[in-house]
C-alpha positions in Angstrom: 0.0 -0.1 0.0 2.5 2.3 1.0 4.6 1.6 -2.2 1.5 2.3 -4.4 1.2 5.8 -2.5 4.6 6.7 -2.9 4.9 6.1 -6.5 1.8 8.1 -6.8 3.3 11.1 -5.2 6.6 10.4 -7.1 4.3 10.6 -10.2 2.6 13.6 -9.1 5.7 15.4 -8.7 7.3 14.3 -11.8 4.4 15.5 -13.7 4.5 19.0 -12.1 8.1 19.3 -12.4 8.2 18.4 -16.0 4.9 20.3 -16.8 3.4 17.0 -17.9 5.0 16.9 -21.3 8.4 17.5 -23.0 8.9 20.9 -24.1 10.1 20.7 -27.9 12.8 23.2 -27.4 11.4 25.5 -30.0 13.5 28.9 -30.6 12.4 32.0 -31.3 14.7 34.3 -33.6 15.6 37.6 -32.3 13.9 39.6 -35.0 10.6 37.9 -34.0 11.0 38.5 -30.3 12.0 42.3 -31.1 8.6 42.6 -33.3 6.5 41.0 -30.4 8.1 43.3 -27.7 7.4 46.4 -29.8 3.5 45.3 -30.5 3.4 44.9 -26.8 4.7 48.4 -26.0 2.0 49.5 -28.7 -0.8 47.9 -26.8 0.5 49.1 -23.5 0.3 52.7 -24.7 -3.1 52.3 -26.4 -4.2 50.7 -23.2 -3.1 53.3 -21.0 -4.9 56.0 -22.9 -7.8 54.0 -23.1 -8.0 53.4 -19.5 -7.0 57.0 -18.8 -10.0 58.4 -20.9 -12.2 56.0 -19.0 -11.1 57.2 -15.6 -11.5 60.8 -16.7 -15.0 60.4 -18.1 -15.9 58.4 -14.7 -14.5 61.2 -12.4 -15.7 64.0 -14.8 -12.1 65.8 -14.5 -8.5 65.2 -15.5 -6.2 62.8 -13.7 -3.7 64.1 -11.6 -0.1 63.4 -12.2 0.2 60.9 -9.1 -2.9 59.2 -10.5 -1.6 58.8 -14.1 1.5 57.4 -12.8 -0.3 54.9 -10.7 -2.5 54.0 -13.3 0.6 53.7 -15.7 2.3 51.3 -13.0 -0.7 49.3 -12.6 -1.1 48.7 -16.3 2.6 47.8 -16.8 2.6 45.1 -14.2 0.0 43.6 -16.4 -1.0 40.0 -16.1 1.3 37.5 -14.3 3.6 35.3 -16.4 1.7 32.2 -17.4 4.6 30.3 -16.7 5.2 31.4 -13.3 1.3 31.3 -12.5 1.4 27.7 -13.6 4.1 26.8 -11.3 2.6 28.7 -8.5 -0.8 26.8 -8.8 1.5 23.4 -9.0 3.1 24.1 -5.9 -0.3 24.8 -4.2 -1.8 21.8 -5.1 1.5 19.9 -4.2 1.8 21.3 -1.0 -1.7 20.3 -0.1 -1.3 16.8 -1.4 2.0 16.6 0.6 0.5 18.1 3.8 -2.6 15.9 3.6 -0.3 12.7 2.9 1.9 14.0 5.8 -1.1 13.2 8.0 -2.5 10.2 6.6 0.4 8.2 5.4 3.9 9.0 6.0 5.2 12.0 8.2 8.2 12.5 5.8 5.9 14.2 3.4 5.4 17.2 5.8 8.7 18.8 4.7 7.9 19.0 0.9 4.5 20.2 1.9 5.7 22.9 4.0 8.2 24.0 1.2 5.8 23.7 -1.9 3.0 25.7 0.3 5.5 28.4 0.9 6.6 28.6 -2.7 3.1 29.2 -3.4 2.3 31.5 -1.0 5.6 33.4 -1.3 4.7 33.5 -5.3 1.3 35.1 -4.0 2.7 37.7 -1.9 5.2 38.7 -4.8 2.6 38.8 -7.3 -1.0 39.4 -6.0 -3.5 37.5 -8.0 -1.1 34.9 -9.4 -2.8 31.9 -7.7 -6.2 30.8 -9.6 -9.5 30.6 -7.7 -8.9 28.4 -4.5 -5.5 27.8 -5.0 -4.4 30.1 -2.1 -6.7 28.4 0.2 -5.1 25.2 -0.7 -1.6 26.5 -0.3 -2.6 27.6 3.2 -4.4 24.5 4.0 -1.1 22.5 2.8 1.1 24.7 5.2 -1.1 24.0 8.0 -1.5 20.4 7.5 2.4 20.1 7.1 3.0 22.0 10.2 0.5 19.6 12.1 2.4 16.7 10.4 5.7 18.2 11.8 4.6 18.7 15.4 2.5 15.2 15.0 5.6 13.3 14.0 8.1 15.3 16.6 5.4 14.2 19.6 5.5 10.4 18.2 9.4 10.3 17.9 9.4 11.7 21.6 6.8 9.2 22.7 8.8 6.3 21.3 12.1 7.9 22.6 10.5 8.2 26.1 9.0 4.7 26.0 12.3 3.2 25.0 14.1 5.1 27.7 11.6 4.4 30.4 11.7 0.7 29.3 15.3 0.4 29.5 15.3 2.3 33.0 12.8 -0.2 34.2 14.7 -3.1 32.9 12.4 -4.0 29.9 14.9 -4.5 27.4 
């Protein structure tokens, strides 16, 4: 049973780390990259003007300099990188899976669960909104379950140690 569960978690980890498929190694020429970047810059400028006009219309006045700067920063931040978003969501799910596994199966899963959950939550703090839907809740739950798993493991090891120590002290060797 434990071998089956261990192979499941190993396969899950391998799937997430490799994104479930082999990357074809496609390369893009520098000219195409520059063209894409120029198009993005044009879209950002147009988006800024459209948003600025919409806000000015809604407020009924011109935007102040600080408001324009804030709007520009907000629009430049844009959507989070899809690769980082995918990785953060995967870390949140893995953190929860390992945290749950640390309570139900093996206490050794607590440390990877804590690491993956912390990575996902750190990415969410750095880029708010990077975790989709309820993934932030999964990351928090994974962190809590992992901490509980670590504490339970510590208590279990302490109990076994004390039982052996008292058994040897009473002559039950």
